[in-house]
C-alpha angles and dihedrals in degrees: 000000000000125000099066095110130074136187139031112241093005102048125186124191119184129195140180141065135254095257100025123110095268147347124224150157143210118222112198128183098040110147118240124254099046117131111237128168133176089240091056092053091043095063090063093045090052089062090059104034118116130245098043098120143005088260096068136049114299092222101128106218117159089201092208108181124216124197110221102176147353096055125086123182088351092303127109114248098201092253126110114295113222120199130185137188123189119227101230107165105051120156101179093165088072087072100046091100092061098045090110099028136079120233112222112246092017132107092246095103098044095045090051092049095045102040104021089232137058140187101235094186103111091330095300111222092357091063120108086235088095091062089078087076091051088056090050092049090045090057088059090047090056089058090055091051093049132216094297091073110071121192120191139145149167144206112265100179141022113190106320094331110105132187123245101254090203087064094053108143118174091202091063094062095078092044099069138043094246101059083238119167093199114075094199093054092058096073091046092050092047094059093038095053095044089054090049091051094047090052090058094245139103140223140215132239146198121234126197123196128190125196119195129187093038111161120236115258107038113141133042131250121265114356101015097049112153088241091056094046092049092047092050093048094049094043089055089066111100114259095014110133105170142023133198130189115204111324090355112174091003087071088074089065096051133085120238095257090049097050100041116090107233116221138205138176112237133161093356096307142085114254125197114212092210141001106228090137092061095236100307136095123180089356092300126109116254098201092256122114114290110232118197125177127185139181121226119200123226116278107273096214105080137154094233112101116254134181116254144134137254135223090279091055091248119150111246144165114241135195121183118221123194138078109306136166112255085209114021089184090080095065091037090075098077089042091054091049090051094051091050090050090052093050093048094045091051091050090045091056091046090053091048092056091047092053091050092051092050093049 
């Protein structure tokens, strides 16, 4: 199975399944001399881990990370860093009723067709369980970028219920279970999502991430544009169905003079009058904030009965038991931040080598 590795100079390979013994990753290309501890990585994993509220899956995984290699006395050695997390709260019997059936909206059908076999327990390799290792790798990538690059985001929409963007408050995000920047939207979302869960269904969401302190010049012309790399990384997250950079699809509604970011030179530096481009021009970072927005579809595994087929191509009705997120978009936020960190750190290392070769 190809497709389990990501990056050029900073390369991440993940392994493991939802109900296997463990999940893990190898992060290669990390420079030596960077301080990394399990506790540091853990604080990012704790933002993603399940079972923290009634609005996410009740699977109770502590997601405790262990560093197996590449770090000595809490400092990176320049060799591959291997990380592992044990799966401790597996309930594989919940999936016995779908062992020969295909869940609509899930990867069951395509995995069976492509490989001739599938791990039906929680989705196996197709499960979002593997994204815990992306978050762990992303924590390391943040160390490469340094404290000057600040990555943060929030949920702006659940179903059709949007936040008031004029009420955006970064301090609110850590104060509620939705990573919501609008205090008034929280109460609305609480009732809405509880009703969705009680009905046996699920709902989608939109996540928006901002990155400040980005240096000018990350990204390459044509095929490795920073926009393209970010889009690929975000689209690789399970359940993500759309990505926008800056104004995104809204750009199609604007006139040229409205969408372009006017510039001026003032006090010995270039100033952009707006940031409709989302911090990138020609696929190269401008030094402005990067703004990435992505849509997450509703969780495919739901209690409500749906029409499907089984391995014998018989028409059936299917209902998926188990512990599933009523809105997987909530826990997608720290995963999105991690993927952006990995892309930027990789580009940062590529630029560093280029500068050395020029000098």
